[in-house]
KEKE-506808 format. One line per 10 residues: number of its first residue (from 1); their letters; for each residue x, y, z of C-alpha. Coordinates in nm, 2 decimals, always signed. Layout:
<kollums>
NUM = A = X/Y/Z  ...;
</kollums>
This chain:
<kollums>
1 = MRSRWIESEA = +8.48/+4.00/+15.93  +8.36/+3.74/+15.67  +8.45/+3.70/+15.31  +8.18/+3.83/+15.07  +8.33/+3.64/+14.78  +8.07/+3.42/+14.61  +8.21/+3.22/+14.32  +7.89/+3.22/+14.12  +7.89/+3.60/+14.14  +8.25/+3.62/+14.04;
11 = QAAIGCYSRE = +8.19/+3.40/+13.73  +7.88/+3.61/+13.65  +8.11/+3.92/+13.66  +8.35/+3.76/+13.42  +8.06/+3.69/+13.18  +7.91/+4.04/+13.22  +8.24/+4.22/+13.16  +8.33/+4.00/+12.87  +8.07/+4.18/+12.67  +8.28/+4.49/+12.72;
21 = QIDPEFALRI = +8.59/+4.31/+12.60  +8.73/+4.31/+12.95  +8.95/+4.00/+13.03  +8.86/+3.77/+13.32  +9.14/+3.89/+13.55  +9.04/+4.25/+13.52  +8.67/+4.15/+13.57  +8.77/+3.98/+13.89  +8.98/+4.28/+13.99  +8.66/+4.50/+13.96;
31 = YSTRLLGQEP = +8.45/+4.24/+14.14  +8.69/+4.20/+14.44  +8.74/+4.58/+14.46  +8.37/+4.62/+14.50  +8.37/+4.37/+14.78  +8.63/+4.56/+14.97  +8.45/+4.89/+14.91  +8.12/+4.76/+15.04  +8.27/+4.68/+15.38  +8.26/+5.00/+15.60;
41 = GLVQHGGGNT = +8.52/+4.85/+15.83  +8.77/+4.85/+15.54  +8.70/+5.14/+15.31  +8.51/+5.47/+15.33  +8.45/+5.75/+15.08  +8.72/+5.72/+14.82  +8.98/+5.56/+15.05  +9.17/+5.25/+14.98  +9.30/+5.12/+14.64  +9.36/+4.81/+14.44;
51 = SLKSTMLDVF = +9.57/+4.71/+14.14  +9.63/+4.45/+13.87  +9.95/+4.39/+13.67  +9.92/+4.25/+13.32  +10.03/+4.30/+12.96  +9.86/+4.60/+12.79  +9.88/+4.80/+12.47  +10.03/+5.15/+12.47  +9.92/+5.44/+12.24  +10.12/+5.28/+11.95;
61 = GEAVEGLRVK = +9.95/+4.95/+11.99  +10.26/+4.78/+12.13  +10.24/+4.53/+12.42  +10.39/+4.66/+12.74  +10.39/+4.56/+13.11  +10.12/+4.76/+13.26  +9.95/+4.83/+13.59  +9.58/+4.90/+13.64  +9.53/+5.09/+13.97  +9.22/+5.26/+14.12;
71 = TSGADMAAIE = +9.19/+5.62/+14.02  +9.23/+5.89/+14.28  +8.91/+5.93/+14.49  +8.71/+5.67/+14.30  +8.44/+5.49/+14.50  +8.55/+5.13/+14.54  +8.20/+5.01/+14.64  +8.06/+5.10/+14.29  +8.37/+5.10/+14.08  +8.37/+5.01/+13.71;
81 = ASGFAAVRLD = +8.65/+4.96/+13.46  +8.66/+5.34/+13.41  +8.76/+5.37/+13.78  +9.11/+5.22/+13.70  +9.40/+5.41/+13.55  +9.64/+5.21/+13.33  +10.01/+5.31/+13.36  +10.34/+5.18/+13.22  +10.50/+4.97/+13.49  +10.86/+4.98/+13.37;
91 = WLRTLRTRPT = +10.86/+5.36/+13.37  +10.73/+5.39/+13.72  +10.97/+5.13/+13.86  +11.27/+5.35/+13.74  +11.16/+5.60/+14.00  +11.26/+5.37/+14.28  +11.63/+5.46/+14.23  +11.57/+5.83/+14.26  +11.69/+5.98/+14.59  +11.40/+6.23/+14.60;
101 = LSDADMARFL = +11.09/+6.32/+14.39  +10.92/+6.65/+14.41  +10.54/+6.67/+14.41  +10.55/+6.84/+14.07  +10.78/+6.58/+13.92  +10.57/+6.30/+14.07  +10.25/+6.44/+13.91  +10.44/+6.48/+13.58  +10.57/+6.13/+13.58  +10.23/+5.99/+13.67;
111 = RASLLDPHGP = +10.06/+6.17/+13.38  +10.34/+6.07/+13.14  +10.31/+5.70/+13.25  +9.94/+5.68/+13.16  +9.87/+5.45/+12.87  +9.58/+5.67/+12.78  +9.71/+6.03/+12.79  +9.36/+6.16/+12.86  +9.29/+5.91/+13.14  +9.22/+6.00/+13.50;
121 = NPSVEVLLHA = +9.49/+6.03/+13.77  +9.59/+5.71/+13.94  +9.59/+5.67/+14.32  +9.87/+5.85/+14.51  +9.98/+5.50/+14.62  +10.05/+5.40/+14.26  +10.43/+5.38/+14.33  +10.38/+5.13/+14.61  +10.17/+4.91/+14.38  +10.44/+4.94/+14.11;
131 = FLPHKFIDHS = +10.73/+4.86/+14.34  +10.57/+4.54/+14.48  +10.59/+4.24/+14.24  +10.25/+4.08/+14.29  +9.98/+4.06/+14.02  +9.69/+4.16/+14.26  +9.74/+4.41/+14.54  +9.47/+4.53/+14.78  +9.49/+4.83/+15.02  +9.24/+4.93/+15.29;
141 = HASAILSLTD = +9.23/+5.16/+15.59  +9.08/+4.88/+15.80  +8.95/+5.02/+16.13  +9.08/+4.72/+16.34  +9.43/+4.75/+16.19  +9.44/+5.13/+16.27  +9.33/+5.06/+16.62  +9.64/+4.83/+16.67  +9.89/+5.06/+16.49  +9.77/+5.40/+16.63;
151 = QSRGEAICAD = +9.96/+5.33/+16.95  +10.31/+5.38/+17.08  +10.35/+4.99/+17.09  +10.18/+4.94/+16.75  +10.47/+4.74/+16.59  +10.49/+4.51/+16.90  +10.12/+4.45/+16.91  +10.12/+4.36/+16.54  +10.40/+4.12/+16.60  +10.20/+3.95/+16.87;
161 = VYGGRIGFVP = +9.90/+3.92/+16.65  +10.06/+3.81/+16.33  +10.39/+3.66/+16.41  +10.58/+3.64/+16.08  +10.28/+3.64/+15.85  +10.29/+4.02/+15.78  +10.55/+4.29/+15.75  +10.54/+4.62/+15.94  +10.63/+4.95/+15.77  +10.69/+5.26/+15.99;
171 = YAMPGLPLAR = +10.50/+5.58/+15.91  +10.61/+5.78/+15.61  +10.43/+6.02/+15.37  +10.26/+5.86/+15.08  +10.45/+5.87/+14.75  +10.81/+5.77/+14.69  +10.92/+5.75/+15.06  +10.64/+5.51/+15.16  +10.66/+5.31/+14.84  +11.04/+5.26/+14.89;
181 = LASESYQNRP = +11.00/+5.16/+15.26  +10.72/+4.91/+15.17  +10.93/+4.76/+14.89  +11.23/+4.72/+15.12  +11.02/+4.56/+15.39  +10.88/+4.31/+15.14  +11.23/+4.23/+15.00  +11.36/+4.16/+15.35  +11.07/+3.92/+15.42  +10.93/+3.80/+15.08;
191 = AVEGLILQKH = +10.72/+3.52/+15.24  +10.48/+3.76/+15.41  +10.11/+3.77/+15.31  +10.09/+4.15/+15.34  +10.22/+4.47/+15.49  +10.09/+4.68/+15.77  +10.18/+5.05/+15.71  +10.17/+5.24/+16.03  +9.88/+5.49/+16.02  +9.80/+5.40/+15.66;
201 = GIFTFAETAR = +9.63/+5.06/+15.70  +9.71/+4.73/+15.54  +9.82/+4.59/+15.20  +9.76/+4.23/+15.10  +9.88/+4.07/+14.77  +9.86/+3.74/+14.58  +9.86/+3.60/+14.23  +9.48/+3.58/+14.22  +9.21/+3.83/+14.30  +9.03/+3.60/+14.54;
211 = ESYERMIALV = +9.34/+3.51/+14.74  +9.45/+3.87/+14.78  +9.10/+3.97/+14.89  +9.05/+3.68/+15.13  +9.39/+3.75/+15.28  +9.27/+4.10/+15.36  +8.96/+3.96/+15.53  +9.16/+3.70/+15.73  +9.42/+3.94/+15.85  +9.17/+4.21/+15.95;
221 = TLAEEHISRH = +8.97/+3.94/+16.13  +9.28/+3.85/+16.34  +9.30/+4.22/+16.45  +8.93/+4.23/+16.54  +8.97/+3.91/+16.74  +9.27/+4.04/+16.93  +9.08/+4.36/+17.02  +8.78/+4.15/+17.14  +9.00/+3.93/+17.36  +9.20/+4.21/+17.52;
231 = RKIVFVSTLL = +8.93/+4.47/+17.57  +8.92/+4.67/+17.89  +8.66/+4.92/+18.00  +8.68/+5.23/+17.78  +8.58/+5.59/+17.86  +8.45/+5.67/+18.21  +8.15/+5.89/+18.14  +8.13/+6.24/+18.28  +7.82/+6.33/+18.47  +7.60/+6.54/+18.25;
241 = PQPIAALVAV = +7.31/+6.75/+18.38  +6.97/+6.65/+18.25  +6.76/+6.69/+18.04  +6.95/+6.73/+17.72  +6.80/+6.98/+17.47  +6.64/+6.83/+17.15  +6.83/+6.80/+16.83  +6.60/+7.04/+16.64  +6.67/+7.31/+16.89  +7.05/+7.25/+16.90;
251 = APMVRGACSR = +7.14/+7.19/+16.53  +7.06/+7.55/+16.41  +7.28/+7.70/+16.68  +7.57/+7.46/+16.59  +7.52/+7.54/+16.22  +7.51/+7.91/+16.29  +7.82/+7.90/+16.50  +8.01/+7.70/+16.23  +7.90/+7.92/+15.94  +8.09/+8.23/+15.85;
261 = KNGDRHRCIL = +7.90/+8.55/+15.92  +8.03/+8.75/+15.62  +7.74/+8.69/+15.38  +7.50/+8.42/+15.26  +7.77/+8.23/+15.06  +7.96/+8.09/+15.36  +7.72/+7.86/+15.53  +7.75/+7.49/+15.60  +7.52/+7.19/+15.59  +7.50/+6.95/+15.88;
271 = AFRTSPAILN = +7.47/+6.57/+15.90  +7.39/+6.43/+16.24  +7.49/+6.10/+16.39  +7.42/+5.94/+16.72  +7.44/+5.58/+16.87  +7.53/+5.42/+17.20  +7.89/+5.40/+17.07  +7.90/+5.77/+16.97  +7.75/+5.88/+17.31  +7.99/+5.66/+17.50;
281 = FVDGAELARY = +8.27/+5.84/+17.32  +8.14/+6.20/+17.34  +8.03/+6.17/+17.70  +8.37/+6.05/+17.82  +8.54/+6.24/+18.10  +8.87/+6.25/+17.89  +8.71/+6.35/+17.57  +8.94/+6.65/+17.53  +9.24/+6.41/+17.54  +9.15/+6.13/+17.31;
291 = AQTGVVTPDH = +8.94/+6.33/+17.06  +9.20/+6.60/+17.01  +9.50/+6.38/+16.96  +9.46/+6.37/+16.58  +9.33/+6.17/+16.29  +9.33/+5.79/+16.28  +9.48/+5.79/+15.93  +9.62/+6.09/+15.74  +9.37/+6.04/+15.46  +9.10/+6.19/+15.68;
301 = TLRTKNWPLI = +9.26/+6.53/+15.73  +9.10/+6.70/+15.43  +8.75/+6.57/+15.52  +8.75/+6.62/+15.90  +9.04/+6.85/+15.98  +9.30/+6.72/+16.23  +9.07/+6.74/+16.53  +8.70/+6.80/+16.60  +8.52/+7.09/+16.76  +8.41/+7.00/+17.11;
311 = LNSPQDGRLA = +8.10/+7.17/+17.24  +7.92/+7.18/+17.58  +7.63/+6.96/+17.66  +7.31/+7.16/+17.56  +7.06/+7.18/+17.83  +6.69/+7.26/+17.81  +6.62/+7.61/+17.94  +6.98/+7.72/+17.88  +7.01/+7.73/+17.51  +7.11/+8.09/+17.49;
321 = EFKRAAEAAV = +7.41/+8.00/+17.71  +7.49/+7.70/+17.48  +7.47/+7.93/+17.17  +7.72/+8.17/+17.32  +7.95/+7.89/+17.43  +7.93/+7.74/+17.08  +8.03/+8.06/+16.91  +8.32/+8.10/+17.15  +8.43/+7.74/+17.09  +8.43/+7.80/+16.71;
331 = AAFVAKYESY = +8.64/+8.11/+16.76  +8.89/+7.92/+16.97  +8.90/+7.64/+16.71  +8.98/+7.88/+16.43  +9.24/+8.05/+16.64  +9.40/+7.71/+16.72  +9.40/+7.62/+16.35  +9.55/+7.95/+16.24  +9.83/+7.90/+16.50  +9.89/+7.55/+16.38;
341 = FARQNARVGN = +9.91/+7.67/+16.02  +10.14/+7.96/+16.10  +10.38/+7.73/+16.29  +10.39/+7.46/+16.02  +10.39/+7.70/+15.73  +10.70/+7.87/+15.87  +10.86/+7.52/+15.89  +10.82/+7.47/+15.52  +10.92/+7.82/+15.42  +10.58/+8.00/+15.42;
351 = VKKMLDPMPR = +10.49/+7.87/+15.08  +10.14/+7.74/+15.16  +9.81/+7.92/+15.15  +9.58/+7.85/+15.44  +9.27/+7.64/+15.38  +8.94/+7.72/+15.53  +8.99/+7.71/+15.91  +8.64/+7.62/+16.01  +8.56/+7.29/+16.18  +8.43/+6.99/+15.98;
361 = VALVPGLGLF = +8.31/+6.78/+16.28  +8.15/+6.89/+16.61  +8.11/+6.66/+16.91  +7.82/+6.74/+17.14  +7.81/+6.55/+17.48  +7.47/+6.40/+17.55  +7.37/+6.44/+17.19  +7.61/+6.30/+16.93  +7.82/+6.44/+16.65  +7.77/+6.67/+16.35;
371 = GMGRSKRDAA = +7.96/+6.64/+16.02  +7.98/+6.97/+15.83  +8.03/+7.06/+15.46  +7.93/+7.29/+15.19  +7.68/+7.03/+15.06  +7.48/+6.75/+15.22  +7.72/+6.50/+15.05  +8.03/+6.66/+15.20  +7.86/+6.68/+15.55  +7.76/+6.32/+15.53;
381 = IAADIAESAI = +8.12/+6.21/+15.43  +8.26/+6.40/+15.73  +8.00/+6.25/+15.96  +8.07/+5.90/+15.83  +8.44/+5.93/+15.87  +8.40/+6.08/+16.22  +8.18/+5.79/+16.33  +8.43/+5.54/+16.19  +8.71/+5.72/+16.37  +8.52/+5.70/+16.69;
391 = GTITDAEAVG = +8.51/+5.32/+16.65  +8.88/+5.31/+16.57  +8.98/+5.53/+16.87  +8.75/+5.34/+17.10  +8.91/+5.01/+17.01  +9.26/+5.16/+17.03  +9.18/+5.28/+17.38  +9.04/+4.94/+17.47  +9.37/+4.77/+17.41  +9.61/+5.06/+17.48;
401 = RFESISEADM = +9.62/+5.43/+17.42  +9.54/+5.60/+17.10  +9.82/+5.79/+16.93  +9.81/+5.98/+16.60  +10.08/+6.12/+16.37  +10.27/+6.43/+16.46  +10.14/+6.78/+16.40  +10.41/+6.83/+16.13  +10.30/+6.50/+15.96  +9.94/+6.61/+15.97;
411 = FDMEYWPLEQ = +10.03/+6.94/+15.81  +10.24/+6.78/+15.54  +9.94/+6.55/+15.45  +9.68/+6.82/+15.47  +9.87/+7.06/+15.24  +10.01/+6.79/+15.01  +9.89/+6.89/+14.66  +9.84/+6.53/+14.55  +9.61/+6.47/+14.85  +9.42/+6.79/+14.79;
421 = AKIEPARDLP = +9.36/+6.68/+14.43  +9.14/+6.40/+14.57  +8.88/+6.66/+14.68  +8.67/+6.81/+14.40  +8.67/+7.19/+14.43  +8.33/+7.33/+14.55  +8.10/+7.43/+14.26  +8.09/+7.80/+14.22  +7.71/+7.82/+14.27  +7.54/+8.11/+14.44;
431 = LLGQVAVITG = +7.33/+7.91/+14.69  +7.59/+7.65/+14.78  +7.57/+7.57/+15.15  +7.21/+7.70/+15.19  +6.89/+7.52/+15.27  +6.57/+7.62/+15.09  +6.22/+7.50/+15.20  +5.94/+7.52/+14.94  +5.58/+7.46/+15.03  +5.33/+7.34/+14.77;
441 = AGGSIGAATA = +5.64/+7.18/+14.62  +5.44/+6.91/+14.44  +5.26/+7.16/+14.22  +5.38/+7.34/+13.90  +5.52/+7.65/+14.06  +5.66/+7.47/+14.36  +5.83/+7.20/+14.15  +5.99/+7.46/+13.92  +6.11/+7.66/+14.21  +6.26/+7.36/+14.38;
451 = KAFAAAGAEV = +6.45/+7.27/+14.06  +6.57/+7.63/+14.01  +6.71/+7.65/+14.37  +6.87/+7.31/+14.35  +7.04/+7.41/+14.02  +7.17/+7.72/+14.20  +7.34/+7.50/+14.46  +7.09/+7.49/+14.75  +6.99/+7.18/+14.94  +6.61/+7.17/+14.90;
461 = ALLDINDRAA = +6.33/+7.04/+15.12  +5.99/+6.99/+14.94  +5.68/+7.02/+15.15  +5.34/+6.93/+15.02  +5.02/+6.78/+15.16  +5.05/+6.54/+14.86  +5.37/+6.37/+14.97  +5.37/+6.14/+14.67  +5.39/+6.44/+14.44  +5.67/+6.60/+14.65;
471 = KEVASAIGGA = +5.86/+6.27/+14.64  +5.83/+6.26/+14.26  +5.98/+6.61/+14.24  +6.26/+6.52/+14.48  +6.34/+6.21/+14.28  +6.36/+6.43/+13.96  +6.60/+6.67/+14.13  +6.81/+6.39/+14.28  +7.10/+6.45/+14.52  +7.00/+6.51/+14.88;
481 = AVAQRCDVTD = +6.65/+6.67/+14.80  +6.41/+6.58/+15.08  +6.03/+6.54/+15.04  +5.81/+6.58/+15.35  +5.43/+6.57/+15.39  +5.31/+6.89/+15.53  +4.96/+7.03/+15.57  +5.03/+7.40/+15.60  +4.68/+7.46/+15.76  +4.79/+7.24/+16.06;
491 = AASVARAFAA = +5.03/+7.40/+16.30  +5.16/+7.06/+16.43  +5.22/+6.94/+16.07  +5.42/+7.25/+15.99  +5.63/+7.21/+16.31  +5.70/+6.85/+16.22  +5.80/+6.93/+15.87  +6.05/+7.20/+15.98  +6.18/+6.97/+16.24  +6.25/+6.71/+15.97;
501 = VVEAFGGVDI = +6.43/+6.97/+15.76  +6.65/+7.06/+16.06  +6.73/+6.70/+16.12  +6.82/+6.65/+15.75  +7.03/+6.97/+15.69  +7.08/+7.14/+16.03  +6.87/+7.45/+15.96  +6.69/+7.67/+15.71  +6.81/+7.97/+15.51  +6.54/+8.04/+15.25;
511 = TISNAGAAWQ = +6.17/+7.96/+15.28  +5.94/+7.99/+14.98  +5.58/+8.00/+15.11  +5.40/+7.89/+14.79  +5.11/+7.66/+14.88  +4.77/+7.80/+14.80  +4.43/+7.74/+14.63  +4.16/+7.96/+14.48  +3.81/+8.00/+14.62  +3.55/+8.19/+14.42;
521 = GKIGNVDEAV = +3.22/+8.36/+14.50  +3.06/+8.70/+14.51  +3.18/+8.87/+14.82  +2.83/+8.99/+14.93  +2.68/+8.65/+14.95  +2.97/+8.41/+14.98  +2.94/+8.16/+15.27  +3.16/+8.26/+15.57  +3.29/+7.91/+15.59  +3.44/+7.94/+15.24;
531 = LRESFELNFY = +3.61/+8.27/+15.34  +3.75/+8.12/+15.65  +3.88/+7.81/+15.47  +4.05/+8.04/+15.21  +4.21/+8.24/+15.49  +4.34/+7.93/+15.66  +4.54/+7.83/+15.35  +4.61/+8.17/+15.18  +4.70/+8.37/+15.49  +4.73/+8.18/+15.82;
541 = AHQRVAQSAV = +4.94/+7.90/+15.65  +5.19/+8.17/+15.53  +5.21/+8.30/+15.88  +5.27/+7.95/+16.03  +5.54/+7.87/+15.78  +5.71/+8.21/+15.83  +5.70/+8.18/+16.21  +5.86/+7.83/+16.20  +6.13/+7.95/+15.95  +6.21/+8.27/+16.15;
551 = AIMRAQGTGG = +6.26/+8.08/+16.47  +6.52/+7.86/+16.31  +6.69/+8.15/+16.13  +6.72/+8.35/+16.45  +6.86/+8.05/+16.63  +7.13/+8.03/+16.36  +7.20/+8.40/+16.37  +7.30/+8.41/+16.00  +7.00/+8.59/+15.86  +6.77/+8.44/+15.61;
561 = CLLFNVSKQA = +6.51/+8.50/+15.34  +6.13/+8.46/+15.34  +5.96/+8.45/+15.00  +5.59/+8.45/+14.95  +5.36/+8.38/+14.66  +5.10/+8.66/+14.69  +4.94/+8.65/+14.34  +4.80/+8.93/+14.13  +4.48/+8.92/+14.33  +4.66/+9.09/+14.62;
571 = VNPGANFGPY = +4.68/+9.42/+14.43  +4.43/+9.38/+14.15  +4.11/+9.20/+14.26  +3.90/+9.02/+14.01  +3.52/+8.99/+14.01  +3.40/+8.68/+14.21  +3.75/+8.63/+14.34  +3.72/+8.80/+14.68  +3.75/+8.48/+14.88  +4.09/+8.43/+14.72;
581 = GLPKAATLFL = +4.21/+8.79/+14.69  +4.13/+8.90/+15.05  +4.37/+8.66/+15.22  +4.63/+8.72/+14.95  +4.61/+9.10/+15.02  +4.66/+9.03/+15.39  +4.96/+8.81/+15.30  +5.11/+9.10/+15.11  +5.09/+9.31/+15.43  +5.24/+9.01/+15.62;
591 = VRQYALEYGA = +5.54/+9.02/+15.39  +5.60/+9.39/+15.48  +5.55/+9.32/+15.85  +5.82/+9.05/+15.85  +6.05/+9.28/+15.65  +5.99/+9.56/+15.91  +6.03/+9.35/+16.22  +6.32/+9.11/+16.13  +6.54/+9.32/+15.91  +6.76/+9.38/+16.21;
601 = DGIRANAVNA = +6.82/+9.00/+16.23  +6.93/+9.00/+15.86  +6.61/+8.83/+15.76  +6.47/+8.96/+15.43  +6.10/+8.92/+15.33  +5.99/+8.96/+14.97  +5.70/+8.85/+14.75  +5.62/+8.74/+14.39  +5.30/+8.87/+14.24  +5.22/+8.63/+13.95;
611 = DRIRSGLVND = +4.92/+8.59/+13.73  +4.77/+8.32/+13.50  +5.03/+8.05/+13.56  +4.93/+7.70/+13.46  +4.91/+7.50/+13.78  +4.69/+7.30/+14.01  +4.52/+7.63/+14.09  +4.49/+7.76/+13.73  +4.40/+7.43/+13.57  +4.25/+7.36/+13.23;
621 = AFIAERAHAR = +3.89/+7.38/+13.36  +3.96/+7.71/+13.53  +4.13/+7.85/+13.22  +3.84/+7.75/+13.00  +3.59/+7.90/+13.24  +3.77/+8.24/+13.27  +3.84/+8.25/+12.89  +3.47/+8.18/+12.82  +3.36/+8.46/+13.06  +3.58/+8.70/+12.86;
631 = GISATDYLSD = +3.48/+8.57/+12.52  +3.83/+8.47/+12.41  +4.02/+8.15/+12.36  +4.22/+7.97/+12.63  +4.55/+8.07/+12.45  +4.45/+8.43/+12.43  +4.34/+8.43/+12.79  +4.69/+8.31/+12.91  +4.87/+8.57/+12.69  +4.63/+8.85/+12.76;
641 = NLLRCEVTAE = +4.90/+9.09/+12.88  +5.12/+9.37/+12.75  +5.39/+9.14/+12.62  +5.14/+8.90/+12.46  +5.31/+8.59/+12.60  +5.22/+8.31/+12.84  +5.39/+8.33/+13.18  +5.51/+7.99/+13.31  +5.59/+7.83/+13.64  +5.96/+7.85/+13.55;
651 = DVAQAFLHQA = +5.93/+8.23/+13.51  +5.79/+8.25/+13.87  +6.07/+8.03/+13.99  +6.33/+8.26/+13.84  +6.17/+8.55/+14.02  +6.19/+8.37/+14.35  +6.56/+8.29/+14.28  +6.63/+8.65/+14.19  +6.49/+8.76/+14.52  +6.69/+8.50/+14.71;
661 = LELKTTGNVT = +7.01/+8.64/+14.55  +6.94/+9.00/+14.62  +7.11/+9.03/+14.96  +7.01/+9.39/+15.02  +6.65/+9.39/+14.91  +6.36/+9.34/+15.15  +5.99/+9.44/+15.15  +5.99/+9.40/+14.77  +5.72/+9.27/+14.54  +5.83/+9.13/+14.20;
671 = TVDGGNIAAA = +5.55/+9.12/+13.94  +5.55/+8.83/+13.70  +5.24/+8.86/+13.48  +5.36/+8.97/+13.13  +5.24/+9.32/+13.19  +4.91/+9.43/+13.36  +4.90/+9.80/+13.44  +4.60/+9.75/+13.66  +4.81/+9.52/+13.88  +5.11/+9.75/+13.89;
681 = LR = +5.20/+9.85/+14.24  +5.16/+10.22/+14.31;
</kollums>
C-alpha cells in the first residue's frame, strides 16, 4: 500500500478551506480522511473514523478543549467539514472513571457533549478518540490487519510482524469497554505508533495529519508484506459439474428465493460480483466452514448478517432443481437465524425485537456472489463488503485459519442500538425493492412514468431506441437508474435489454410497455407495408416485451405487473387512423389474454387508454394538423374533452403508477383523456 499524500494537494486543501474559515489543521484532517476513505483496503461504506483535538468555542462563545470526530456513518472518501461532529473533550474524558455506561446514558452523554446541540451524532468510537491524548487519530478496518488478527494466534502474529511498534488490544464491544482497554494499552506502552484492536482494525496517531496517515499506510503495508511472504495454497476447489447456467437465468431465481412471498412490498434488489478471487473462494471444498464462521469485523453484521447464504452450483438444464434447492436453502437460513436470535435474546432477557431474518449475501459456486438489499445502493454495499471479506478471509486462511468473534459477541453488536443507528431506516415508499422497466422511456410519457416510479421507490430501467434520450432521463432521475438501448421491434434487442436489467438489479417486477408511433392512412387504400410496420411496433413489440418480462417474473415466483399503453384508438377509432388503431386494438386484447393466462402466477396485466398527450407521437405538427382538420385552435384541440383541460404525460404516469399499486386488479383499462364518452369502455 502506498501513501496517497501529495503535499501540493494538501496545501491546496488548506487554501480552499480557508475560504470557509476552516483552520489549516482541520483542512488537513479533512484531506487525510479522504485519502483513507479512498483506499478500499482500509475503509468501506461508512466504516472507519478520524479525529482532531483543538481549542474550539462552545455555545456561549467560550474557548474549550474540543474534539472533532467523524460523524456516524459518514463517507470518509468524500467527507467535508460537515461530516465531523465537535464535542467537549473534558466532559467525555470524565466517563473513563465510570465502571459502566448504559447505551441510553452513552447516547445522552454524546448528545450533551456536542458543541452544536443540533449537530450530527459522532462516531461510536468517540470515547476511544477522547481517551487517547494525540492530536490526530486515524482508525481503519484494514483488510490485511483483520487477516492477521482474525486468528486464534492473532496477537502472536502481530508481535512477530511489529515487534514493539504497536500495541494489541483484545476484543471488546465498542464504546466504554473498548475505549478503556485501548487507553490502558497505550498508557502501558506510550512509545507505540498505533494500536491493533482485535477484530476492529487499527488505530494510528501523531501530532500531525500527515504523520498519523502515513503511519497507517506503513503499518498496514507491513501486514500485507507478511501475508505475501508466508502465503500457502488456499482453498482446494471442489469439482463442479459443467456447464454453469448463465447469470441472467440464475439471478431471478435467487432474487425470488430471497424475497418474501407475502406481497409486493417485501422484495430485494441484487448486486452481482464475480472475479477469479471470488470464484476461488466460493468453489472451495470447505466453503461451508470458512464462509460460515462469522464476520471479519463486527461492523459488517448489519450490512451482511453474520453469515452468507450458500447455494448449490446452478447447472444448465437443471434450473428447476436449482430453484427448489435455493428456496429450501433460504428457509433453512431463516430458521437458523431465528434459532440464533432466540438463544441470544434469552441470554439478554428477551428484550430485543428480531430484525429481518432474510439473507443479505448469497454465495453461488461456479458463478460468484450476490449482495441483497431493499435498494440498489444497499445491495451494492452488501456486495462490496462481502467481496472485501472474501479477500480478508482468503488472506487469513493463507497464513493460518480464519476465526471470527463469538455468536454472543455478534448478537451484541448486531442488536446494539448505537450500531443500528448507523443504518438509515428504509424509506416508507410503496415500490421500494421493486424493479420497473419502461420502454419508450426517452419520450414524454416514458420519462414522466420513469420519474413517477422512481419517486415511489422503484429501481427503474429506461429502454429506448434513442439511448441518448434514455440516458438523459436516467441522469435526471439519478440514483441507480439504468438506461439501455432497445429496439422493441427486434427480438434480439429486447432480449439483450432485459438481460441487462437482470444483471443490474436481479430481476423485473413491473414492465410498462409504452413505446409506440402513429401511422396514418385511409384503411381502404393504405399500403400493406405501412400496416405491417405499425403492427411491428404497436402490437408485436408489446408481445415481445411482455414475453421477456413474464419469463423473468415466473422464474422469480413473486408475481409481477404488466402495464400497456393502448391509446384511445384501441376503443374509439379515428378517421384515417386505422394503421395505428388496429394494432392498438389487438394490444388491448393482448392485455386481457395475459391477465387471463398468468393470473395464477400472480402476474397482473392492465392498460392505460390515453388521448391527446403532447409527446413525440403527438407533436406540434400533428396537433396543428388535427386542429386544422377540426377548425379549432391547437389549445382547443388539446382540451376538447368533457373536463375542458389538457391531459399531460404526468397524468398518464400517475395512471400507470396507480395500476402498479392496485395489487388485486388485473385486466383493467384506465382511461386518461379528460372525458370522451365515445371512448368509454362498454
